[in-house]
DRENMARVO-960765 format. One record per residue (C-alpha): residue number from 1; residue in one letter; x negated, y negated, z. Coordinates in pm, 1 decimal, padded with zeros to 6 digits. Last residue first. Layout:
# DRENMARVO-960765
{NUM, "a", {X, Y, Z}}
...
END
This chain:
# DRENMARVO-960765
{253, "r", {02144.6, 07125.7, 08470.6}}
{252, "m", {02284.4, 06773.5, 08444.5}}
{251, "l", {02143.4, 06617.6, 08743.3}}
{250, "r", {01775.1, 06709.9, 08673.8}}
{249, "m", {01813.4, 06534.0, 08310.1}}
{248, "m", {01973.3, 06211.1, 08495.6}}
{247, "q", {01677.6, 06197.6, 08702.3}}
{246, "l", {01449.9, 06208.6, 08388.9}}
{245, "n", {01657.2, 05945.0, 08210.3}}
{244, "n", {01634.7, 05729.8, 08537.5}}
{243, "y", {01273.0, 05740.0, 08536.1}}
{242, "d", {01204.1, 05686.7, 08167.3}}
{241, "i", {01471.4, 05376.1, 08181.4}}
{240, "s", {01330.1, 05253.8, 08517.2}}
{239, "n", {00977.1, 05243.4, 08348.9}}
{238, "f", {01098.0, 05035.5, 08065.0}}
{237, "l", {01263.0, 04776.7, 08311.7}}
{236, "v", {00957.9, 04740.5, 08550.4}}
{235, "d", {00734.3, 04703.7, 08222.6}}
{234, "l", {00963.6, 04441.7, 08131.9}}
{233, "l", {00943.0, 04265.8, 08452.4}}
{232, "v", {00567.5, 04289.5, 08414.4}}
{231, "l", {00623.6, 04108.9, 08062.4}}
{230, "f", {00848.5, 03856.9, 08207.1}}
{229, "m", {00584.2, 03753.2, 08444.5}}
{228, "p", {00381.8, 03634.0, 08143.6}}
{227, "l", {00666.8, 03471.2, 07980.7}}
{226, "m", {00778.5, 03273.2, 08297.8}}
{225, "l", {00631.6, 02949.7, 08208.1}}
{224, "m", {00805.4, 02936.9, 07892.5}}
{223, "v", {01139.7, 03031.3, 08051.0}}
{222, "v", {01061.1, 02771.2, 08316.8}}
{221, "g", {01008.7, 02513.6, 08051.1}}
{220, "f", {01353.8, 02599.7, 07905.7}}
{219, "g", {01511.4, 02559.2, 08248.6}}
{218, "i", {01356.4, 02231.1, 08296.5}}
{217, "l", {01439.7, 02086.8, 07975.6}}
{216, "i", {01817.6, 02226.1, 07984.4}}
{215, "k", {01847.8, 02091.2, 08348.3}}
{214, "v", {01702.5, 01758.2, 08271.5}}
{213, "p", {01949.5, 01728.8, 07939.2}}
{212, "m", {02243.5, 01809.6, 08179.4}}
{211, "g", {02147.8, 01561.6, 08463.3}}
{210, "n", {02219.8, 01236.5, 08274.6}}
{209, "i", {02567.0, 01301.8, 08178.2}}
{208, "f", {02659.7, 01482.4, 08509.2}}
{207, "v", {02429.0, 01249.0, 08717.2}}
{206, "n", {02579.3, 00930.4, 08607.0}}
{205, "l", {02340.1, 00719.7, 08799.3}}
{204, "q", {02526.8, 00400.9, 08955.4}}
{203, "p", {02530.6, 00563.5, 09305.6}}
{202, "v", {02126.0, 00560.5, 09294.7}}
{201, "a", {02016.2, 00702.7, 09635.8}}
{200, "r", {02293.2, 00918.3, 09661.3}}
{199, "s", {02270.9, 01025.6, 09306.5}}
{198, "l", {01911.6, 01096.6, 09339.6}}
{197, "l", {01988.6, 01331.9, 09634.6}}
{196, "a", {02220.7, 01521.0, 09402.6}}
{195, "l", {01989.7, 01518.9, 09126.0}}
{194, "s", {01708.4, 01681.3, 09337.7}}
{193, "v", {01936.9, 01965.9, 09494.3}}
{192, "d", {02056.8, 02041.5, 09129.5}}
{191, "t", {01709.0, 02056.4, 09004.6}}
{190, "l", {01611.6, 02272.8, 09302.5}}
{189, "f", {01896.4, 02503.1, 09207.4}}
{188, "i", {01804.5, 02501.6, 08832.2}}
{187, "a", {01474.8, 02603.3, 08940.5}}
{186, "i", {01562.2, 02880.6, 09159.9}}
{185, "l", {01812.7, 03015.9, 08871.8}}
{184, "v", {01554.7, 02984.0, 08629.3}}
{183, "p", {01304.8, 03206.4, 08826.5}}
{182, "a", {01567.2, 03463.0, 08921.1}}
{181, "s", {01685.1, 03531.7, 08560.8}}
{180, "i", {01486.9, 03853.1, 08532.9}}
{179, "k", {01592.2, 03947.1, 08897.1}}
{178, "i", {01943.7, 03902.2, 08837.7}}
{177, "g", {01939.2, 04121.3, 08527.3}}
{176, "l", {01765.5, 04376.6, 08706.9}}
{175, "v", {02013.5, 04369.7, 08981.8}}
{174, "f", {02301.8, 04367.7, 08716.6}}
{173, "m", {02173.2, 04674.0, 08524.2}}
{172, "e", {02078.6, 04875.4, 08883.1}}
{171, "g", {02467.1, 04872.2, 08945.9}}
{170, "f", {02537.7, 05054.4, 08623.4}}
{169, "v", {02259.3, 05279.3, 08680.0}}
{168, "e", {02414.6, 05357.4, 09038.3}}
{167, "v", {02742.7, 05436.4, 08854.7}}
{166, "l", {02569.7, 05643.4, 08607.3}}
{165, "k", {02423.3, 05821.9, 08906.7}}
{164, "k", {02725.9, 05881.5, 09084.5}}
{163, "i", {02868.4, 06047.5, 08752.9}}
{162, "m", {02595.8, 06275.0, 08760.8}}
{161, "s", {02588.6, 06350.7, 09124.3}}
{160, "g", {02964.8, 06450.8, 09084.8}}
{159, "s", {02893.9, 06714.6, 08846.6}}
{158, "v", {02912.3, 06756.6, 08478.4}}
{157, "t", {02743.1, 07089.1, 08376.3}}
{156, "m", {02482.0, 07114.9, 08105.7}}
{155, "g", {02344.6, 07433.1, 08010.5}}
{154, "n", {02504.0, 07541.5, 07700.3}}
{153, "v", {02158.6, 07463.2, 07531.4}}
{152, "p", {01887.4, 07425.5, 07796.8}}
{151, "v", {01887.1, 07119.2, 08039.6}}
{150, "f", {01577.3, 07082.4, 08214.5}}
{149, "k", {01304.9, 07173.4, 07957.1}}
{148, "y", {01541.6, 07114.6, 07686.7}}
{147, "s", {01571.3, 06722.2, 07788.5}}
{146, "t", {01199.1, 06710.1, 07720.6}}
{145, "v", {01259.3, 06683.7, 07340.8}}
{144, "v", {01559.4, 06427.9, 07426.4}}
{143, "a", {01331.9, 06199.2, 07633.5}}
{142, "e", {01071.3, 06224.9, 07365.6}}
{141, "i", {01314.7, 06048.3, 07135.1}}
{140, "l", {01376.0, 05783.8, 07394.0}}
{139, "r", {00993.2, 05762.9, 07427.2}}
{138, "h", {00955.5, 05708.0, 07065.8}}
{137, "h", {01192.5, 05410.4, 07064.5}}
{136, "g", {00955.6, 05266.3, 07345.6}}
{135, "n", {00676.9, 05269.5, 07094.1}}
{134, "i", {00490.0, 04978.2, 07283.5}}
{133, "v", {00535.7, 04756.2, 06975.1}}
{132, "l", {00916.0, 04879.5, 06951.2}}
{131, "y", {00981.6, 04770.8, 07341.9}}
{130, "v", {00801.8, 04449.8, 07303.9}}
{129, "m", {01014.6, 04371.9, 07017.8}}
{128, "l", {01343.8, 04465.3, 07190.6}}
{127, "s", {01222.3, 04247.3, 07475.4}}
{126, "l", {01199.8, 03943.6, 07272.9}}
{125, "y", {01516.0, 04047.9, 07096.5}}
{124, "f", {01708.7, 04066.9, 07426.7}}
{123, "v", {01557.1, 03773.1, 07579.7}}
{122, "f", {01646.9, 03535.5, 07304.3}}
{121, "n", {02014.5, 03694.9, 07246.0}}
{120, "g", {02065.5, 03634.5, 07611.6}}
{119, "m", {01983.0, 03330.8, 07608.6}}
{118, "l", {02234.9, 03203.2, 07339.0}}
{117, "p", {02486.0, 03438.3, 07497.1}}
{116, "r", {02634.3, 03712.0, 07266.5}}
{115, "p", {02914.0, 03712.5, 06996.9}}
{114, "a", {02981.0, 04070.6, 06832.3}}
{113, "q", {02844.4, 04255.6, 06525.5}}
{112, "t", {02636.0, 04483.4, 06815.8}}
{111, "f", {02299.1, 04443.0, 06642.3}}
{110, "p", {02402.8, 04131.3, 06402.5}}
{109, "d", {02455.3, 03910.5, 06722.0}}
{108, "f", {02655.5, 03637.8, 06667.3}}
{107, "v", {02578.0, 03330.5, 06859.0}}
{106, "n", {02778.5, 03196.5, 07184.7}}
{105, "v", {02778.9, 02870.1, 07360.9}}
{104, "i", {03045.1, 02829.9, 07609.2}}
{103, "g", {02831.8, 02908.2, 07898.8}}
{102, "f", {02535.3, 02695.6, 07753.7}}
{101, "g", {02537.3, 02456.0, 08048.1}}
{100, "l", {02178.4, 02577.2, 08167.4}}
{99, "e", {02311.5, 02785.3, 08488.1}}
{98, "l", {02560.0, 02953.6, 08283.4}}
{97, "d", {02330.6, 03040.8, 08009.2}}
{96, "m", {02075.7, 03180.7, 08249.0}}
{95, "i", {02346.5, 03393.7, 08391.9}}
{94, "e", {02443.8, 03541.8, 08042.3}}
{93, "g", {02076.5, 03563.4, 07959.7}}
{92, "a", {01980.2, 03789.1, 08257.7}}
{91, "v", {02304.6, 04004.2, 08193.8}}
{90, "y", {02217.7, 04041.4, 07808.6}}
{89, "l", {01877.4, 04143.5, 07934.4}}
{88, "a", {02025.1, 04387.2, 08203.0}}
{87, "d", {02190.6, 04549.9, 07877.2}}
{86, "f", {01873.8, 04740.6, 07835.9}}
{85, "l", {01948.8, 04923.2, 08166.5}}
{84, "m", {02288.1, 05012.6, 08019.8}}
{83, "e", {02149.7, 05106.5, 07681.8}}
{82, "s", {01903.2, 05360.7, 07842.3}}
{81, "v", {02159.0, 05545.7, 08060.8}}
{80, "l", {02406.4, 05545.7, 07773.7}}
{79, "g", {02138.1, 05712.5, 07548.1}}
{78, "l", {02039.8, 05972.0, 07796.8}}
{77, "a", {02445.0, 06045.7, 07868.5}}
{76, "m", {02502.3, 06051.1, 07514.9}}
{75, "g", {02222.6, 06307.6, 07432.7}}
{74, "v", {02367.3, 06542.2, 07711.7}}
{73, "i", {02717.0, 06454.8, 07609.5}}
{72, "f", {02655.5, 06560.5, 07244.1}}
{71, "e", {02512.1, 06877.6, 07369.1}}
{70, "k", {02803.0, 06986.7, 07571.1}}
{69, "a", {03065.4, 06898.6, 07319.9}}
{68, "i", {02881.4, 07130.9, 07075.7}}
{67, "i", {02897.1, 07417.4, 07353.3}}
{66, "l", {03243.9, 07362.2, 07390.2}}
{65, "s", {03309.7, 07360.6, 07011.3}}
{64, "f", {03096.4, 07701.7, 06996.0}}
{63, "a", {03311.5, 07849.2, 07287.7}}
{62, "v", {03626.0, 07759.2, 07129.2}}
{61, "v", {03530.9, 07905.8, 06789.7}}
{60, "d", {03421.4, 08243.2, 06934.9}}
{59, "d", {03158.9, 08423.3, 06768.4}}
{58, "v", {02841.1, 08278.2, 06923.5}}
{57, "p", {02510.0, 08424.2, 06890.5}}
{56, "e", {02274.4, 08323.6, 07173.5}}
{55, "i", {01994.0, 08071.1, 07111.6}}
{54, "t", {01686.5, 08034.6, 07304.9}}
{53, "i", {01490.5, 07702.2, 07237.1}}
{52, "p", {01126.4, 07671.7, 07159.5}}
{51, "v", {01053.5, 07349.7, 07061.8}}
{50, "s", {00825.2, 07250.5, 06738.8}}
{49, "q", {01044.2, 07380.8, 06433.8}}
{48, "s", {01387.3, 07266.9, 06582.3}}
{47, "v", {01235.6, 06930.9, 06681.1}}
{46, "i", {01110.7, 06851.0, 06328.4}}
{45, "y", {01436.9, 06967.5, 06190.6}}
{44, "a", {01660.2, 06769.0, 06453.3}}
{43, "l", {01431.8, 06447.1, 06377.0}}
{42, "s", {01508.0, 06485.4, 05996.1}}
{41, "a", {01881.9, 06525.0, 06018.8}}
{40, "v", {01886.6, 06217.9, 06273.8}}
{39, "l", {01690.1, 06006.0, 06073.2}}
{38, "g", {01903.2, 06126.1, 05764.9}}
{37, "a", {02211.7, 06003.7, 05919.9}}
{36, "k", {02077.8, 05682.6, 06071.6}}
{35, "i", {01978.6, 05602.2, 05726.1}}
{34, "y", {02334.6, 05667.4, 05591.9}}
{33, "v", {02486.2, 05482.1, 05871.0}}
{32, "p", {02289.1, 05132.1, 05773.6}}
{31, "i", {02112.2, 04973.0, 06056.0}}
{30, "i", {02256.0, 04645.8, 06140.1}}
{29, "k", {02530.0, 04847.1, 06362.0}}
{28, "s", {02266.5, 04900.8, 06636.2}}
{27, "s", {02284.9, 05240.1, 06796.9}}
{26, "f", {01916.2, 05351.4, 06742.0}}
{25, "f", {01779.1, 05007.0, 06891.1}}
{24, "p", {01930.9, 05079.8, 07235.1}}
{23, "a", {02058.6, 05430.2, 07277.3}}
{22, "f", {02447.4, 05477.0, 07254.8}}
{21, "v", {02517.3, 05652.6, 06924.1}}
{20, "f", {02195.4, 05779.9, 06840.2}}
{19, "l", {02146.7, 05954.6, 07174.0}}
{18, "g", {02467.9, 06159.7, 07093.3}}
{17, "s", {02323.0, 06238.6, 06750.0}}
{16, "i", {02013.7, 06385.9, 06873.6}}
{15, "r", {02239.3, 06627.6, 07078.3}}
{14, "v", {02410.7, 06703.5, 06791.3}}
{13, "l", {02121.5, 06789.7, 06561.4}}
{12, "i", {01970.1, 06989.1, 06812.6}}
{11, "y", {02290.4, 07212.3, 06854.8}}
{10, "v", {02324.0, 07231.3, 06452.8}}
{9, "y", {01947.0, 07350.8, 06424.8}}
{8, "k", {01958.7, 07571.6, 06672.5}}
{7, "l", {02276.2, 07720.3, 06530.0}}
{6, "v", {02135.3, 07744.2, 06188.7}}
{5, "a", {01832.7, 07924.7, 06313.3}}
{4, "p", {02043.3, 08161.4, 06504.1}}
{3, "m", {02226.9, 08244.1, 06214.4}}
{2, "i", {02624.0, 08189.2, 06219.0}}
{1, "m", {02841.0, 08495.9, 06254.4}}
END
């Protein structure tokens, strides 16, 4: 029989590992695996010493494996909700790129080791810096600790409401992406209308060739002007992460 203290540590370790696999920043491939493993092990020890958790002895290997799977799913669900909402920044960047003519331009993202849209990378890393400055990563760890108040060890149940919530968060990702990119969308639309009217007035003007630099210049200008408002949108995004994680905890018990 495994000692209760060891079981407690293992269960917490697995739940935090689930978060680290999917959560923004923690899931980054740029962070070496051994650093992630050390951080997960350290956090699991700290949480095990500070959070009162009731552990029942387990003699059956199948039952133990089932509990491990449940604990991983709890952490995975919290990390997945956070990651999907954070990916709204990439959605916004992709929309901006298409409007500015950068649709075929991708840059290598060291965080995901995959090509990402140009403006998507800019918006994502700017937001990530803000998120780290306001200790957003601490809020993710706090979410795991808080989850034990709603979902005790071996208390997670997969329900239709939980799946529905994940689908809702997936949809919210696109809504937030459109909201973030809305100023650029409006500015480029007005620019296209102006260029169309100008081409009717001056038929000799090659709108396609001359309009592209104008759209890029106006797009970048709008992005710079919207930075103060962008912080407000980030506040909405970060609060949405906390709110949806709390809702997910309630649906998993």
